[in-house]
Steps between C-alpha positions, in 0.01 A plus 500: 500500500214672321278276288375649174132520408526173306646201682330226303648184351643691204702733729595276793821359349635852452403596857652180642827576321510837682472341846872437565589861426212626714621290794870574458662735745195543717436398855195462718160421364461471122176673409310460176268792422192367322302825513532560125370158396198500272558177303607190687434129508629181659843568349515809723452279805782276375723806455429617854577154636829502307582844642424373851732201456776723360463740793520213748809361326657846533415498872235770467139531602229540238172685458269631233347846542213657312350165404170539312207321665466256210869408524445427869203281409707314241774438757237375746361265234846341470557506878808723487365830637689462829822397328488806279427739791261698281416847625195665342509807283 
Protein backbone atom coordinates (compact mmCIF):
# COMPACT_ATOMS: atom_id res chain seq x y z
CA UNK A 1 0.00 0.00 0.00
CA UNK A 2 1.47 3.33 -1.05
CA UNK A 3 0.71 6.27 1.23
CA UNK A 4 0.09 9.61 -0.48
CA UNK A 5 2.03 12.76 0.33
CA UNK A 6 -0.67 13.85 2.79
CA UNK A 7 -1.69 11.37 5.47
CA UNK A 8 -2.90 13.83 8.08
CA UNK A 9 -6.08 13.77 10.14
CA UNK A 10 -8.14 15.10 7.22
CA UNK A 11 -7.11 12.17 4.97
CA UNK A 12 -6.79 9.25 7.38
CA UNK A 13 -10.44 8.15 7.27
CA UNK A 14 -10.23 7.78 3.49
CA UNK A 15 -6.95 5.83 3.76
CA UNK A 16 -8.34 3.60 6.52
CA UNK A 17 -11.34 2.77 4.33
CA UNK A 18 -8.92 1.54 1.65
CA UNK A 19 -7.18 -0.92 4.00
CA UNK A 20 -9.50 -3.93 3.50
CA UNK A 21 -9.12 -3.79 -0.27
CA UNK A 22 -5.35 -3.38 0.02
CA UNK A 23 -5.14 -6.47 2.24
CA UNK A 24 -7.57 -8.60 0.24
CA UNK A 25 -6.17 -11.38 -1.87
CA UNK A 26 -2.59 -10.92 -0.75
CA UNK A 27 -0.34 -13.17 1.22
CA UNK A 28 2.92 -12.76 3.07
CA UNK A 29 4.00 -9.51 4.60
CA UNK A 30 1.76 -6.48 4.11
CA UNK A 31 4.04 -3.54 3.38
CA UNK A 32 3.09 0.12 3.62
CA UNK A 33 5.31 2.40 1.53
CA UNK A 34 5.71 5.71 3.34
CA UNK A 35 8.41 7.11 1.05
CA UNK A 36 6.07 9.70 -0.48
CA UNK A 37 4.91 11.17 2.83
CA UNK A 38 5.49 14.88 3.29
CA UNK A 39 2.56 15.78 5.59
CA UNK A 40 1.79 13.51 8.52
CA UNK A 41 0.80 13.71 12.15
CA UNK A 42 -0.33 11.50 15.02
CA UNK A 43 -3.29 10.35 12.91
CA UNK A 44 -0.75 8.76 10.56
CA UNK A 45 0.61 6.72 13.45
CA UNK A 46 -2.95 5.63 14.28
CA UNK A 47 -3.50 4.63 10.64
CA UNK A 48 -0.33 2.55 10.63
CA UNK A 49 -1.36 0.84 13.86
CA UNK A 50 -4.76 0.07 12.31
CA UNK A 51 -3.03 -1.36 9.23
CA UNK A 52 -0.82 -3.51 11.45
CA UNK A 53 -3.84 -4.89 13.33
CA UNK A 54 -5.67 -5.59 10.06
CA UNK A 55 -2.61 -7.40 8.66
CA UNK A 56 -2.33 -9.51 11.80
CA UNK A 57 -6.03 -10.36 11.65
CA UNK A 58 -5.49 -11.49 8.05
CA UNK A 59 -2.58 -13.67 9.21
CA UNK A 60 0.04 -11.51 7.53
CA UNK A 61 3.21 -9.82 8.68
CA UNK A 62 3.52 -6.05 8.58
CA UNK A 63 6.18 -3.45 7.88
CA UNK A 64 6.56 0.15 6.81
CA UNK A 65 9.22 1.05 4.25
CA UNK A 66 10.58 4.45 3.31
CA UNK A 67 9.63 5.99 6.65
CA UNK A 68 10.80 9.61 6.94
CA UNK A 69 13.07 10.26 9.92
CA UNK A 70 10.49 12.50 11.59
CA UNK A 71 7.82 9.80 11.28
CA UNK A 72 10.22 7.40 12.99
CA UNK A 73 10.75 9.95 15.76
CA UNK A 74 6.99 10.39 16.17
CA UNK A 75 6.54 6.62 16.44
CA UNK A 76 9.34 6.49 19.03
CA UNK A 77 7.66 9.27 21.01
CA UNK A 78 4.53 7.09 21.26
CA UNK A 79 6.56 3.92 21.90
CA UNK A 80 5.32 2.06 18.81
CA UNK A 81 8.40 2.12 16.56
CA UNK A 82 9.07 -1.60 17.05
CA UNK A 83 5.42 -2.53 16.54
CA UNK A 84 5.33 -0.66 13.26
CA UNK A 85 8.61 -2.20 11.99
CA UNK A 86 9.61 1.13 10.45
CA UNK A 87 12.35 0.95 7.85
CA UNK A 88 14.03 4.24 6.97
CA UNK A 89 13.83 5.96 3.62
